Structure formats: C-alpha cells, structure tokens
Backbone atoms as SQL, in Angstrom:
CREATE TABLE atoms (id INTEGER PRIMARY KEY, chain TEXT, resi INTEGER, resn TEXT, atom TEXT, x REAL, y REAL, z REAL);
INSERT INTO atoms VALUES
  (1, 'A', 1, 'GLN', 'N', 0.849, -1.185, 0.000),
  (2, 'A', 1, 'GLN', 'CA', 0.000, 0.000, 0.000),
  (3, 'A', 1, 'GLN', 'C', 0.890, 1.242, 0.000),
  (4, 'A', 2, 'VAL', 'N', 0.670, 2.123, -0.955),
  (5, 'A', 2, 'VAL', 'CA', 1.420, 3.363, -1.029),
  (6, 'A', 2, 'VAL', 'C', 0.888, 4.327, 0.019),
  (7, 'A', 3, 'GLN', 'N', 1.791, 4.943, 0.749),
  (8, 'A', 3, 'GLN', 'CA', 1.391, 5.936, 1.745),
  (9, 'A', 3, 'GLN', 'C', 1.524, 7.332, 1.164),
  (10, 'A', 4, 'LEU', 'N', 0.523, 8.139, 1.425),
  (11, 'A', 4, 'LEU', 'CA', 0.526, 9.538, 1.009),
  (12, 'A', 4, 'LEU', 'C', 0.467, 10.416, 2.245),
  (13, 'A', 5, 'ALA', 'N', 1.186, 11.517, 2.211),
  (14, 'A', 5, 'ALA', 'CA', 1.188, 12.428, 3.351),
  (15, 'A', 5, 'ALA', 'C', 1.092, 13.855, 2.841),
  (16, 'A', 6, 'GLU', 'N', 0.051, 14.569, 3.298),
  (17, 'A', 6, 'GLU', 'CA', -0.110, 15.969, 2.954),
  (18, 'A', 6, 'GLU', 'C', 0.570, 16.847, 4.001),
  (19, 'A', 7, 'SER', 'N', 1.008, 18.000, 3.567),
  (20, 'A', 7, 'SER', 'CA', 1.564, 18.998, 4.477),
  (21, 'A', 7, 'SER', 'C', 1.383, 20.371, 3.849),
  (22, 'A', 8, 'GLY', 'N', 1.606, 21.386, 4.649),
  (23, 'A', 8, 'GLY', 'CA', 1.571, 22.746, 4.134),
  (24, 'A', 8, 'GLY', 'C', 0.336, 23.543, 4.487),
  (25, 'A', 9, 'GLY', 'N', -0.619, 22.913, 5.140),
  (26, 'A', 9, 'GLY', 'CA', -1.809, 23.646, 5.538),
  (27, 'A', 9, 'GLY', 'C', -1.524, 24.615, 6.669),
  (28, 'A', 10, 'GLY', 'N', -2.510, 25.432, 6.978),
  (29, 'A', 10, 'GLY', 'CA', -2.356, 26.383, 8.068),
  (30, 'A', 10, 'GLY', 'C', -3.405, 27.460, 8.015),
  (31, 'A', 11, 'LEU', 'N', -3.168, 28.499, 8.786),
  (32, 'A', 11, 'LEU', 'CA', -4.069, 29.649, 8.850),
  (33, 'A', 11, 'LEU', 'C', -3.500, 30.761, 7.976),
  (34, 'A', 12, 'VAL', 'N', -4.327, 31.288, 7.106),
  (35, 'A', 12, 'VAL', 'CA', -3.886, 32.353, 6.204),
  (36, 'A', 12, 'VAL', 'C', -4.994, 33.385, 6.090),
  (37, 'A', 13, 'GLN', 'N', -4.605, 34.624, 5.886),
  (38, 'A', 13, 'GLN', 'CA', -5.596, 35.683, 5.720),
  (39, 'A', 13, 'GLN', 'C', -6.183, 35.643, 4.316),
  (40, 'A', 14, 'PRO', 'N', -7.386, 36.151, 4.158),
  (41, 'A', 14, 'PRO', 'CA', -7.962, 36.234, 2.800),
  (42, 'A', 14, 'PRO', 'C', -7.017, 36.961, 1.859),
  (43, 'A', 15, 'GLY', 'N', -6.892, 36.421, 0.649),
  (44, 'A', 15, 'GLY', 'CA', -5.968, 36.970, -0.331),
  (45, 'A', 15, 'GLY', 'C', -4.582, 36.364, -0.273),
  (46, 'A', 16, 'GLY', 'N', -4.320, 35.594, 0.759),
  (47, 'A', 16, 'GLY', 'CA', -3.011, 34.987, 0.923),
  (48, 'A', 16, 'GLY', 'C', -2.844, 33.718, 0.101),
  (49, 'A', 17, 'SER', 'N', -1.675, 33.119, 0.258),
  (50, 'A', 17, 'SER', 'CA', -1.329, 31.922, -0.510),
  (51, 'A', 17, 'SER', 'C', -0.801, 30.826, 0.407),
  (52, 'A', 18, 'LEU', 'N', -0.993, 29.609, -0.037),
  (53, 'A', 18, 'LEU', 'CA', -0.400, 28.442, 0.609),
  (54, 'A', 18, 'LEU', 'C', 0.005, 27.456, -0.481),
  (55, 'A', 19, 'ARG', 'N', 1.021, 26.678, -0.199),
  (56, 'A', 19, 'ARG', 'CA', 1.377, 25.577, -1.088),
  (57, 'A', 19, 'ARG', 'C', 1.291, 24.268, -0.305),
  (58, 'A', 20, 'LEU', 'N', 0.400, 23.418, -0.740),
  (59, 'A', 20, 'LEU', 'CA', 0.255, 22.102, -0.130),
  (60, 'A', 20, 'LEU', 'C', 1.151, 21.103, -0.850),
  (61, 'A', 21, 'SER', 'N', 1.656, 20.156, -0.091),
  (62, 'A', 21, 'SER', 'CA', 2.480, 19.092, -0.649),
  (63, 'A', 21, 'SER', 'C', 1.825, 17.747, -0.368),
  (64, 'A', 22, 'CYS', 'N', 1.955, 16.852, -1.306),
  (65, 'A', 22, 'CYS', 'CA', 1.491, 15.476, -1.144),
  (66, 'A', 22, 'CYS', 'C', 2.677, 14.587, -1.514),
  (67, 'A', 23, 'THR', 'N', 3.276, 13.979, -0.518),
  (68, 'A', 23, 'THR', 'CA', 4.459, 13.170, -0.740),
  (69, 'A', 23, 'THR', 'C', 4.098, 11.694, -0.607),
  (70, 'A', 24, 'ALA', 'N', 4.556, 10.929, -1.566),
  (71, 'A', 24, 'ALA', 'CA', 4.251, 9.499, -1.592),
  (72, 'A', 24, 'ALA', 'C', 5.461, 8.685, -1.149),
  (73, 'A', 25, 'LEU', 'N', 5.194, 7.715, -0.298),
  (74, 'A', 25, 'LEU', 'CA', 6.223, 6.745, 0.078),
  (75, 'A', 25, 'LEU', 'C', 6.003, 5.527, -0.810),
  (76, 'A', 26, 'LEU', 'N', 6.910, 5.342, -1.760),
  (77, 'A', 26, 'LEU', 'CA', 6.726, 4.325, -2.781),
  (78, 'A', 26, 'LEU', 'C', 7.738, 3.210, -2.650),
  (79, 'A', 27, 'PRO', 'N', 7.350, 2.005, -3.000),
  (80, 'A', 27, 'PRO', 'CA', 8.323, 0.911, -3.039),
  (81, 'A', 27, 'PRO', 'C', 9.371, 1.191, -4.113),
  (82, 'A', 28, 'PRO', 'N', 10.539, 0.588, -3.981),
  (83, 'A', 28, 'PRO', 'CA', 11.574, 0.780, -5.005),
  (84, 'A', 28, 'PRO', 'C', 11.062, 0.413, -6.387),
  (85, 'A', 29, 'GLY', 'N', 11.446, 1.234, -7.370),
  (86, 'A', 29, 'GLY', 'CA', 11.063, 0.953, -8.746),
  (87, 'A', 29, 'GLY', 'C', 9.791, 1.625, -9.195),
  (88, 'A', 30, 'LEU', 'N', 9.054, 2.203, -8.271),
  (89, 'A', 30, 'LEU', 'CA', 7.827, 2.908, -8.633),
  (90, 'A', 30, 'LEU', 'C', 8.059, 4.407, -8.607),
  (91, 'A', 31, 'SER', 'N', 7.260, 5.097, -9.378),
  (92, 'A', 31, 'SER', 'CA', 7.350, 6.551, -9.457),
  (93, 'A', 31, 'SER', 'C', 5.947, 7.133, -9.371),
  (94, 'A', 32, 'LEU', 'N', 5.865, 8.309, -8.805),
  (95, 'A', 32, 'LEU', 'CA', 4.572, 8.977, -8.731),
  (96, 'A', 32, 'LEU', 'C', 4.072, 9.346, -10.125),
  (97, 'A', 33, 'ASP', 'N', 4.974, 9.355, -11.111),
  (98, 'A', 33, 'ASP', 'CA', 4.568, 9.601, -12.498),
  (99, 'A', 33, 'ASP', 'C', 3.567, 8.556, -12.981),
  (100, 'A', 34, 'TYR', 'N', 3.567, 7.386, -12.379),
  (101, 'A', 34, 'TYR', 'CA', 2.725, 6.295, -12.854),
  (102, 'A', 34, 'TYR', 'C', 1.261, 6.457, -12.418),
  (103, 'A', 35, 'TYR', 'N', 0.999, 7.459, -11.596),
  (104, 'A', 35, 'TYR', 'CA', -0.328, 7.589, -11.000),
  (105, 'A', 35, 'TYR', 'C', -0.917, 8.970, -11.241),
  (106, 'A', 36, 'ALA', 'N', -2.241, 8.997, -11.291),
  (107, 'A', 36, 'ALA', 'CA', -2.941, 10.268, -11.209),
  (108, 'A', 36, 'ALA', 'C', -3.068, 10.639, -9.741),
  (109, 'A', 37, 'VAL', 'N', -2.883, 11.906, -9.441),
  (110, 'A', 37, 'VAL', 'CA', -3.031, 12.386, -8.068),
  (111, 'A', 37, 'VAL', 'C', -4.063, 13.498, -8.049),
  (112, 'A', 38, 'GLY', 'N', -5.074, 13.285, -7.250),
  (113, 'A', 38, 'GLY', 'CA', -6.136, 14.273, -7.124),
  (114, 'A', 38, 'GLY', 'C', -6.068, 14.988, -5.794),
  (115, 'A', 39, 'TRP', 'N', -6.500, 16.229, -5.807),
  (116, 'A', 39, 'TRP', 'CA', -6.680, 17.005, -4.580),
  (117, 'A', 39, 'TRP', 'C', -8.173, 17.178, -4.331),
  (118, 'A', 40, 'PHE', 'N', -8.565, 16.898, -3.123),
  (119, 'A', 40, 'PHE', 'CA', -9.949, 17.033, -2.697),
  (120, 'A', 40, 'PHE', 'C', -9.990, 17.894, -1.435),
  (121, 'A', 41, 'ARG', 'N', -11.147, 18.442, -1.167),
  (122, 'A', 41, 'ARG', 'CA', -11.308, 19.175, 0.080),
  (123, 'A', 41, 'ARG', 'C', -12.672, 18.885, 0.672),
  (124, 'A', 42, 'GLN', 'N', -12.720, 19.004, 1.984),
  (125, 'A', 42, 'GLN', 'CA', -13.973, 18.767, 2.685),
  (126, 'A', 42, 'GLN', 'C', -14.134, 19.800, 3.783),
  (127, 'A', 43, 'ALA', 'N', -15.149, 20.610, 3.614),
  (128, 'A', 43, 'ALA', 'CA', -15.492, 21.620, 4.611),
  (129, 'A', 43, 'ALA', 'C', -16.480, 21.016, 5.608),
  (130, 'A', 44, 'PRO', 'N', -16.565, 21.557, 6.817),
  (131, 'A', 44, 'PRO', 'CA', -17.483, 21.012, 7.815),
  (132, 'A', 44, 'PRO', 'C', -18.909, 20.952, 7.292),
  (133, 'A', 45, 'GLY', 'N', -19.517, 19.804, 7.441),
  (134, 'A', 45, 'GLY', 'CA', -20.898, 19.630, 7.034),
  (135, 'A', 45, 'GLY', 'C', -21.118, 19.472, 5.544),
  (136, 'A', 46, 'LYS', 'N', -20.016, 19.403, 4.786),
  (137, 'A', 46, 'LYS', 'CA', -20.150, 19.277, 3.331),
  (138, 'A', 46, 'LYS', 'C', -19.493, 17.997, 2.839),
  (139, 'A', 47, 'GLU', 'N', -19.855, 17.623, 1.651),
  (140, 'A', 47, 'GLU', 'CA', -19.250, 16.445, 1.049),
  (141, 'A', 47, 'GLU', 'C', -17.839, 16.767, 0.553),
  (142, 'A', 48, 'ARG', 'N', -17.048, 15.726, 0.451),
  (143, 'A', 48, 'ARG', 'CA', -15.706, 15.891, -0.095),
  (144, 'A', 48, 'ARG', 'C', -15.824, 16.193, -1.582),
  (145, 'A', 49, 'GLU', 'N', -15.127, 17.236, -2.031),
  (146, 'A', 49, 'GLU', 'CA', -15.194, 17.628, -3.435),
  (147, 'A', 49, 'GLU', 'C', -13.799, 17.648, -4.041),
  (148, 'A', 50, 'GLY', 'N', -13.744, 17.242, -5.304),
  (149, 'A', 50, 'GLY', 'CA', -12.487, 17.307, -6.028),
  (150, 'A', 50, 'GLY', 'C', -12.217, 18.721, -6.492),
  (151, 'A', 51, 'VAL', 'N', -10.982, 19.182, -6.347),
  (152, 'A', 51, 'VAL', 'CA', -10.639, 20.526, -6.801),
  (153, 'A', 51, 'VAL', 'C', -9.601, 20.519, -7.909),
  (154, 'A', 52, 'SER', 'N', -8.743, 19.507, -7.951),
  (155, 'A', 52, 'SER', 'CA', -7.707, 19.477, -8.972),
  (156, 'A', 52, 'SER', 'C', -7.174, 18.065, -9.114),
  (157, 'A', 53, 'CYS', 'N', -6.580, 17.816, -10.265),
  (158, 'A', 53, 'CYS', 'CA', -5.964, 16.505, -10.494),
  (159, 'A', 53, 'CYS', 'C', -4.857, 16.657, -11.531),
  (160, 'A', 54, 'ILE', 'N', -3.814, 15.875, -11.340),
  (161, 'A', 54, 'ILE', 'CA', -2.751, 15.812, -12.342),
  (162, 'A', 54, 'ILE', 'C', -2.673, 14.367, -12.810),
  (163, 'A', 55, 'SER', 'N', -2.701, 14.185, -14.113),
  (164, 'A', 55, 'SER', 'CA', -2.800, 12.840, -14.657),
  (165, 'A', 55, 'SER', 'C', -1.464, 12.120, -14.589),
  (166, 'A', 56, 'ALA', 'N', -1.543, 10.808, -14.705),
  (167, 'A', 56, 'ALA', 'CA', -0.326, 9.991, -14.776),
  (168, 'A', 56, 'ALA', 'C', 0.416, 10.295, -16.076),
  (169, 'A', 57, 'TYR', 'N', 1.690, 10.089, -16.059),
  (170, 'A', 57, 'TYR', 'CA', 2.589, 10.214, -17.209),
  (171, 'A', 57, 'TYR', 'C', 2.590, 11.611, -17.833),
  (172, 'A', 58, 'ASP', 'N', 1.566, 11.973, -18.592),
  (173, 'A', 58, 'ASP', 'CA', 1.591, 13.260, -19.302),
  (174, 'A', 58, 'ASP', 'C', 1.489, 14.468, -18.373),
  (175, 'A', 59, 'GLY', 'N', 0.941, 14.263, -17.185),
  (176, 'A', 59, 'GLY', 'CA', 0.827, 15.368, -16.248),
  (177, 'A', 59, 'GLY', 'C', -0.198, 16.413, -16.649),
  (178, 'A', 60, 'ASP', 'N', -1.242, 15.999, -17.361),
  (179, 'A', 60, 'ASP', 'CA', -2.312, 16.941, -17.668),
  (180, 'A', 60, 'ASP', 'C', -2.958, 17.417, -16.374),
  (181, 'A', 61, 'GLN', 'N', -3.304, 18.680, -16.351),
  (182, 'A', 61, 'GLN', 'CA', -3.839, 19.295, -15.140),
  (183, 'A', 61, 'GLN', 'C', -5.315, 19.603, -15.304),
  (184, 'A', 62, 'TYR', 'N', -6.082, 19.335, -14.265),
  (185, 'A', 62, 'TYR', 'CA', -7.515, 19.562, -14.286),
  (186, 'A', 62, 'TYR', 'C', -7.900, 20.335, -13.031),
  (187, 'A', 63, 'TYR', 'N', -8.883, 21.224, -13.212),
  (188, 'A', 63, 'TYR', 'CA', -9.352, 22.057, -12.112),
  (189, 'A', 63, 'TYR', 'C', -10.866, 22.165, -12.153),
  (190, 'A', 64, 'VAL', 'N', -11.450, 22.156, -10.981),
  (191, 'A', 64, 'VAL', 'CA', -12.873, 22.461, -10.910),
  (192, 'A', 64, 'VAL', 'C', -13.042, 23.955, -11.172),
  (193, 'A', 65, 'ASP', 'N', -14.159, 24.348, -11.721),
  (194, 'A', 65, 'ASP', 'CA', -14.351, 25.737, -12.162),
  (195, 'A', 65, 'ASP', 'C', -14.095, 26.739, -11.046),
  (196, 'A', 66, 'SER', 'N', -14.446, 26.379, -9.831),
  (197, 'A', 66, 'SER', 'CA', -14.362, 27.343, -8.728),
  (198, 'A', 66, 'SER', 'C', -12.932, 27.696, -8.345),
  (199, 'A', 67, 'VAL', 'N', -11.937, 26.930, -8.804),
  (200, 'A', 67, 'VAL', 'CA', -10.548, 27.221, -8.445),
  (201, 'A', 67, 'VAL', 'C', -9.669, 27.486, -9.662),
  (202, 'A', 68, 'LYS', 'N', -10.238, 27.485, -10.846),
  (203, 'A', 68, 'LYS', 'CA', -9.447, 27.779, -12.035),
  (204, 'A', 68, 'LYS', 'C', -8.846, 29.170, -11.916),
  (205, 'A', 69, 'ASP', 'N', -7.617, 29.307, -12.343),
  (206, 'A', 69, 'ASP', 'CA', -6.863, 30.564, -12.269),
  (207, 'A', 69, 'ASP', 'C', -6.516, 30.946, -10.839),
  (208, 'A', 70, 'GLN', 'N', -6.839, 30.081, -9.883),
  (209, 'A', 70, 'GLN', 'CA', -6.523, 30.346, -8.488),
  (210, 'A', 70, 'GLN', 'C', -5.560, 29.290, -7.935),
  (211, 'A', 71, 'PHE', 'N', -5.781, 28.044, -8.311),
  (212, 'A', 71, 'PHE', 'CA', -4.950, 26.934, -7.850),
  (213, 'A', 71, 'PHE', 'C', -4.124, 26.399, -9.019),
  (214, 'A', 72, 'THR', 'N', -2.932, 25.893, -8.699),
  (215, 'A', 72, 'THR', 'CA', -2.083, 25.262, -9.694),
  (216, 'A', 72, 'THR', 'C', -1.529, 23.963, -9.128),
  (217, 'A', 73, 'VAL', 'N', -1.699, 22.880, -9.870),
  (218, 'A', 73, 'VAL', 'CA', -1.179, 21.583, -9.453),
  (219, 'A', 73, 'VAL', 'C', 0.085, 21.289, -10.252),
  (220, 'A', 74, 'SER', 'N', 1.059, 20.697, -9.587),
  (221, 'A', 74, 'SER', 'CA', 2.306, 20.355, -10.255),
  (222, 'A', 74, 'SER', 'C', 2.905, 19.116, -9.593),
  (223, 'A', 75, 'ARG', 'N', 3.903, 18.556, -10.246),
  (224, 'A', 75, 'ARG', 'CA', 4.503, 17.318, -9.745),
  (225, 'A', 75, 'ARG', 'C', 6.018, 17.415, -9.850),
  (226, 'A', 76, 'ASP', 'N', 6.707, 16.975, -8.809),
  (227, 'A', 76, 'ASP', 'CA', 8.156, 16.837, -8.821),
  (228, 'A', 76, 'ASP', 'C', 8.466, 15.355, -8.650),
  (229, 'A', 77, 'SER', 'N', 8.763, 14.707, -9.754),
  (230, 'A', 77, 'SER', 'CA', 8.962, 13.259, -9.722),
  (231, 'A', 77, 'SER', 'C', 10.189, 12.867, -8.912),
  (232, 'A', 78, 'THR', 'N', 11.184, 13.751, -8.875),
  (233, 'A', 78, 'THR', 'CA', 12.403, 13.420, -8.135),
  (234, 'A', 78, 'THR', 'C', 12.149, 13.360, -6.634),
  (235, 'A', 79, 'LYS', 'N', 11.089, 14.027, -6.203),
  (236, 'A', 79, 'LYS', 'CA', 10.743, 14.042, -4.781),
  (237, 'A', 79, 'LYS', 'C', 9.490, 13.238, -4.485),
  (238, 'A', 80, 'ASN', 'N', 8.935, 12.596, -5.514),
  (239, 'A', 80, 'ASN', 'CA', 7.667, 11.850, -5.339),
  (240, 'A', 80, 'ASN', 'C', 6.621, 12.723, -4.660),
  (241, 'A', 81, 'THR', 'N', 6.525, 13.955, -5.117),
  (242, 'A', 81, 'THR', 'CA', 5.647, 14.929, -4.467),
  (243, 'A', 81, 'THR', 'C', 4.810, 15.659, -5.502),
  (244, 'A', 82, 'VAL', 'N', 3.547, 15.843, -5.167),
  (245, 'A', 82, 'VAL', 'CA', 2.637, 16.676, -5.949),
  (246, 'A', 82, 'VAL', 'C', 2.285, 17.885, -5.098),
  (247, 'A', 83, 'TYR', 'N', 2.255, 19.033, -5.738),
  (248, 'A', 83, 'TYR', 'CA', 1.980, 20.283, -5.046),
  (249, 'A', 83, 'TYR', 'C', 0.653, 20.860, -5.487),
  (250, 'A', 84, 'LEU', 'N', 0.043, 21.608, -4.593),
  (251, 'A', 84, 'LEU', 'CA', -1.129, 22.412, -4.931),
  (252, 'A', 84, 'LEU', 'C', -0.845, 23.829, -4.453),
  (253, 'A', 85, 'GLN', 'N', -0.539, 24.701, -5.402),
  (254, 'A', 85, 'GLN', 'CA', -0.314, 26.105, -5.085),
  (255, 'A', 85, 'GLN', 'C', -1.660, 26.805, -5.074),
  (256, 'A', 86, 'MET', 'N', -1.979, 27.418, -3.960),
  (257, 'A', 86, 'MET', 'CA', -3.284, 28.069, -3.800),
  (258, 'A', 86, 'MET', 'C', -3.063, 29.546, -3.560),
  (259, 'A', 87, 'ASN', 'N', -3.576, 30.360, -4.459),
  (260, 'A', 87, 'ASN', 'CA', -3.422, 31.817, -4.373),
  (261, 'A', 87, 'ASN', 'C', -4.782, 32.483, -4.176),
  (262, 'A', 88, 'SER', 'N', -4.740, 33.727, -3.785),
  (263, 'A', 88, 'SER', 'CA', -5.955, 34.529, -3.611),
  (264, 'A', 88, 'SER', 'C', -7.002, 33.777, -2.799),
  (265, 'A', 89, 'LEU', 'N', -6.577, 33.238, -1.695),
  (266, 'A', 89, 'LEU', 'CA', -7.463, 32.388, -0.906),
  (267, 'A', 89, 'LEU', 'C', -8.616, 33.175, -0.304),
  (268, 'A', 90, 'LYS', 'N', -9.750, 32.497, -0.220),
  (269, 'A', 90, 'LYS', 'CA', -10.982, 33.088, 0.276),
  (270, 'A', 90, 'LYS', 'C', -11.475, 32.275, 1.473),
  (271, 'A', 91, 'PRO', 'N', -12.287, 32.853, 2.321),
  (272, 'A', 91, 'PRO', 'CA', -12.818, 32.076, 3.448),
  (273, 'A', 91, 'PRO', 'C', -13.517, 30.783, 3.021),
  (274, 'A', 92, 'GLU', 'N', -14.141, 30.807, 1.857),
  (275, 'A', 92, 'GLU', 'CA', -14.835, 29.599, 1.393),
  (276, 'A', 92, 'GLU', 'C', -13.879, 28.496, 0.948),
  (277, 'A', 93, 'ASP', 'N', -12.586, 28.781, 0.893),
  (278, 'A', 93, 'ASP', 'CA', -11.596, 27.742, 0.621),
  (279, 'A', 93, 'ASP', 'C', -11.216, 26.976, 1.886),
  (280, 'A', 94, 'THR', 'N', -11.722, 27.396, 3.011),
  (281, 'A', 94, 'THR', 'CA', -11.439, 26.717, 4.266),
  (282, 'A', 94, 'THR', 'C', -11.975, 25.288, 4.235),
  (283, 'A', 95, 'ALA', 'N', -11.103, 24.339, 4.513),
  (284, 'A', 95, 'ALA', 'CA', -11.472, 22.923, 4.464),
  (285, 'A', 95, 'ALA', 'C', -10.258, 22.088, 4.867),
  (286, 'A', 96, 'VAL', 'N', -10.503, 20.803, 5.058),
  (287, 'A', 96, 'VAL', 'CA', -9.409, 19.849, 5.125),
  (288, 'A', 96, 'VAL', 'C', -9.126, 19.411, 3.691),
  (289, 'A', 97, 'TYR', 'N', -7.867, 19.505, 3.308),
  (290, 'A', 97, 'TYR', 'CA', -7.467, 19.149, 1.957),
  (291, 'A', 97, 'TYR', 'C', -6.766, 17.791, 1.979),
  (292, 'A', 98, 'TYR', 'N', -7.184, 16.953, 1.047),
  (293, 'A', 98, 'TYR', 'CA', -6.653, 15.600, 0.946),
  (294, 'A', 98, 'TYR', 'C', -6.059, 15.383, -0.447),
  (295, 'A', 99, 'CYS', 'N', -5.030, 14.574, -0.518),
  (296, 'A', 99, 'CYS', 'CA', -4.585, 14.083, -1.810),
  (297, 'A', 99, 'CYS', 'C', -4.894, 12.586, -1.880),
  (298, 'A', 100, 'ALA', 'N', -5.035, 12.126, -3.093),
  (299, 'A', 100, 'ALA', 'CA', -5.366, 10.728, -3.312),
  (300, 'A', 100, 'ALA', 'C', -4.770, 10.306, -4.650),
  (301, 'A', 101, 'LYS', 'N', -4.437, 9.036, -4.779),
  (302, 'A', 101, 'LYS', 'CA', -3.864, 8.543, -6.018),
  (303, 'A', 101, 'LYS', 'C', -4.664, 7.384, -6.558),
  (304, 'A', 102, 'ASP', 'N', -4.643, 7.282, -7.867),
  (305, 'A', 102, 'ASP', 'CA', -5.221, 6.134, -8.548),
  (306, 'A', 102, 'ASP', 'C', -4.725, 6.150, -9.982),
  (307, 'A', 103, 'ALA', 'N', -5.312, 5.330, -10.810),
  (308, 'A', 103, 'ALA', 'CA', -4.816, 5.224, -12.181),
  (309, 'A', 103, 'ALA', 'C', -5.235, 6.413, -13.036),
  (310, 'A', 104, 'TRP', 'N', -6.428, 6.953, -12.755),
  (311, 'A', 104, 'TRP', 'CA', -7.004, 7.989, -13.602),
  (312, 'A', 104, 'TRP', 'C', -7.496, 9.148, -12.774),
  (313, 'A', 105, 'CYS', 'N', -7.515, 10.322, -13.381),
  (314, 'A', 105, 'CYS', 'CA', -8.147, 11.463, -12.741),
  (315, 'A', 105, 'CYS', 'C', -9.655, 11.305, -12.747),
  (316, 'A', 106, 'SER', 'N', -10.261, 11.759, -11.696),
  (317, 'A', 106, 'SER', 'CA', -11.708, 11.707, -11.559),
  (318, 'A', 106, 'SER', 'C', -12.118, 12.763, -10.542),
  (319, 'A', 107, 'TRP', 'N', -13.347, 13.258, -10.670),
  (320, 'A', 107, 'TRP', 'CA', -13.878, 14.180, -9.677),
  (321, 'A', 107, 'TRP', 'C', -14.611, 13.444, -8.556),
  (322, 'A', 108, 'SER', 'N', -14.697, 12.152, -8.681),
  (323, 'A', 108, 'SER', 'CA', -15.404, 11.364, -7.682),
  (324, 'A', 108, 'SER', 'C', -14.425, 10.783, -6.674),
  (325, 'A', 109, 'ALA', 'N', -14.614, 11.110, -5.403),
  (326, 'A', 109, 'ALA', 'CA', -13.725, 10.601, -4.367),
  (327, 'A', 109, 'ALA', 'C', -13.749, 9.079, -4.309),
  (328, 'A', 110, 'GLY', 'N', -14.878, 8.494, -4.636),
  (329, 'A', 110, 'GLY', 'CA', -14.989, 7.046, -4.588),
  (330, 'A', 110, 'GLY', 'C', -14.129, 6.315, -5.594),
  (331, 'A', 111, 'ASP', 'N', -13.629, 7.050, -6.586),
  (332, 'A', 111, 'ASP', 'CA', -12.773, 6.421, -7.601),
  (333, 'A', 111, 'ASP', 'C', -11.325, 6.316, -7.155),
  (334, 'A', 112, 'PHE', 'N', -11.000, 6.938, -6.032),
  (335, 'A', 112, 'PHE', 'CA', -9.621, 6.926, -5.548),
  (336, 'A', 112, 'PHE', 'C', -9.507, 5.973, -4.362),
  (337, 'A', 113, 'GLY', 'N', -8.509, 5.108, -4.412),
  (338, 'A', 113, 'GLY', 'CA', -8.399, 4.075, -3.391),
  (339, 'A', 113, 'GLY', 'C', -7.309, 4.302, -2.372),
  (340, 'A', 114, 'ASN', 'N', -6.559, 5.376, -2.511),
  (341, 'A', 114, 'ASN', 'CA', -5.384, 5.569, -1.673),
  (342, 'A', 114, 'ASN', 'C', -5.349, 7.029, -1.261),
  (343, 'A', 115, 'TRP', 'N', -5.488, 7.308, 0.029),
  (344, 'A', 115, 'TRP', 'CA', -5.653, 8.675, 0.524),
  (345, 'A', 115, 'TRP', 'C', -4.606, 9.028, 1.570),
  (346, 'A', 116, 'GLY', 'N', -4.300, 10.323, 1.617),
  (347, 'A', 116, 'GLY', 'CA', -3.530, 10.838, 2.729),
  (348, 'A', 116, 'GLY', 'C', -4.440, 11.163, 3.900),
  (349, 'A', 117, 'GLN', 'N', -3.844, 11.665, 4.963),
  (350, 'A', 117, 'GLN', 'CA', -4.592, 11.922, 6.190),
  (351, 'A', 117, 'GLN', 'C', -5.249, 13.308, 6.191),
  (352, 'A', 118, 'GLY', 'N', -4.869, 14.162, 5.288),
  (353, 'A', 118, 'GLY', 'CA', -5.467, 15.492, 5.188),
  (354, 'A', 118, 'GLY', 'C', -4.669, 16.552, 5.911),
  (355, 'A', 119, 'THR', 'N', -4.816, 17.789, 5.441),
  (356, 'A', 119, 'THR', 'CA', -4.191, 18.934, 6.086),
  (357, 'A', 119, 'THR', 'C', -5.210, 20.075, 6.121),
  (358, 'A', 120, 'GLN', 'N', -5.295, 20.735, 7.255),
  (359, 'A', 120, 'GLN', 'CA', -6.303, 21.771, 7.450),
  (360, 'A', 120, 'GLN', 'C', -5.834, 23.086, 6.849),
  (361, 'A', 121, 'VAL', 'N', -6.711, 23.696, 6.072),
  (362, 'A', 121, 'VAL', 'CA', -6.494, 25.041, 5.550),
  (363, 'A', 121, 'VAL', 'C', -7.608, 25.925, 6.082),
  (364, 'A', 122, 'THR', 'N', -7.227, 26.979, 6.763),
  (365, 'A', 122, 'THR', 'CA', -8.198, 27.920, 7.311),
  (366, 'A', 122, 'THR', 'C', -7.878, 29.305, 6.785),
  (367, 'A', 123, 'VAL', 'N', -8.855, 29.910, 6.127),
  (368, 'A', 123, 'VAL', 'CA', -8.697, 31.252, 5.575),
  (369, 'A', 123, 'VAL', 'C', -9.582, 32.191, 6.385),
  (370, 'A', 124, 'SER', 'N', -8.937, 33.033, 7.147),
  (371, 'A', 124, 'SER', 'CA', -9.685, 33.907, 8.057),
  (372, 'A', 124, 'SER', 'C', -8.834, 35.104, 8.438),
  (373, 'A', 125, 'SER', 'N', -9.511, 36.216, 8.645),
  (374, 'A', 125, 'SER', 'CA', -8.811, 37.404, 9.121),
  (375, 'A', 125, 'SER', 'C', -8.839, 37.475, 10.641);
C-alpha cells in the first residue's frame, strides 16, 4: 500500500497563498509519475469535493471551475511529491485538503483508493 502524506496547511488571511504538498512513500522501482493524483477538500458539514488533479505520465492538469486561475497543481517526480499552489485564498476555501492517487483522474472521491490523512487550511482574518 502506497502511503501519502499531505503537508503545508495552516491559517492564512484572505488573499493569501499556501502551497500544499502530497508526498508518496513508494516501493523501489515505482514513481509517482505512474499515477494520477487528485486534490480534494472537505469543509465542515459538506461532502468531499475534487478541486484538482494531475494525470499519470503526461501530467495533464484539471481544475474544478471554482478554483481555475486560483490553484495550480504540479509534480516533482524526483521528490515523489505533488503540489497544490493556492493563491488569492478566500474564506470559502477553508477545508481539510486531501490528496489521493489512482490510475485515472476523476472528480469522484470514490474512484480513488489511496488517501492521505489530510491537512487543514483555514482562511480567516
């Protein structure tokens, strides 16, 4: 089982930025390039929603409409890490953010079988 660990969350003022990291602990011979990695978030009382995904191999990037031009997903294969750069943060971006891996990008959390523990992002003045 591949382990994923998110980091980089915290408290930020509206308009601020954070960069989340999702680092994978992989067996020898495997690379995070082989997997799609999705970012999801879950606010209190709400369902978990997909916000971004980077595809396996080609690294195509996908964003939900509400974060387009605000969030950027990227991958550093040498570090087995996927990043989510979040700019111009708003209070409604407050949530626990999770990364997950699987073969394909999807907006459905149920399609991902391997999850990190989550990192809290709070946007507040």
